[in-house]
N, C-alpha and C positions, 0 to 999 in steps of 0.2 A: 500495499499498498505504497502511497505516495500524498504527499500532501503538496498543498499550492496556497499564497495566499494572494487574493488579489487586490491591486494598488488600491491604494489609496484615493476616494473620489470616484471609483468605478461602485455602478448596483445594481440595479436588478436587470436594465436592459442588454449589460452585459455578460451578466450571468446565465441569463437567458439566452442568447447569441452561445457562448461557450457550450454548455448542454445540449443545443440544435444541434450543434458540430459534432460535437461526443457522439450524440444519439446517429447520426449520418456516418460517419465515417469511422468509428469506435467500435470499440465490444458495447459500450453504453451503460458501463459499469464504470457510474461514479458518483457521488453523493457532493451536496453541496451545503455547509454550515456557516451560522454567522454565530460570535463567538465575542463578547465584549466589543463590537464595533468596526470587528473585522471579518471577514467575509471569508472562507476558506473551499478549495474544493478539491475533494478526494478522490482518487483513483486507485482500483485497483489493480488493475493491467498492466502490464509494462506498454502497449501499445496504443493505449489513451497517455499514459505520461510521452510516449515520445510526442503524441500531435500533439500537446500542450506547450511543449516544449521548443515544439516548431513553429505553431501557427499563432503560435498565444505568445512568445519573451516578452511581449511590452507590457501588457497586463497582468500577468503572473509570475511569482517566484516561488521556485522550492522549498519548504521549510523542512532543516533538518529538526527531528525530537528524536535524539541520540540523549539517554539518561544523563539527567545532569546532579544526580546524587542532591537532591531536594535542594538545592540551588536556582534559581528561580532566574533567568537570561532576559535579558529585554532588546 
């Protein structure tokens, strides 16, 4: 599973655009979550991850969720 963070200032129309693209060209196995004002796009397939990195690099950043031993990252 890979997690991407939508850039600030982008909202629902961008989320719909990304979701529609993944449904048409990818596996369609993705989900969107909002958390504390941020919007995250999750994909569970490497093909979908490649699509997001290739087609939407200016809209999304991959998020590294490695364990931090209780240390909060900013």
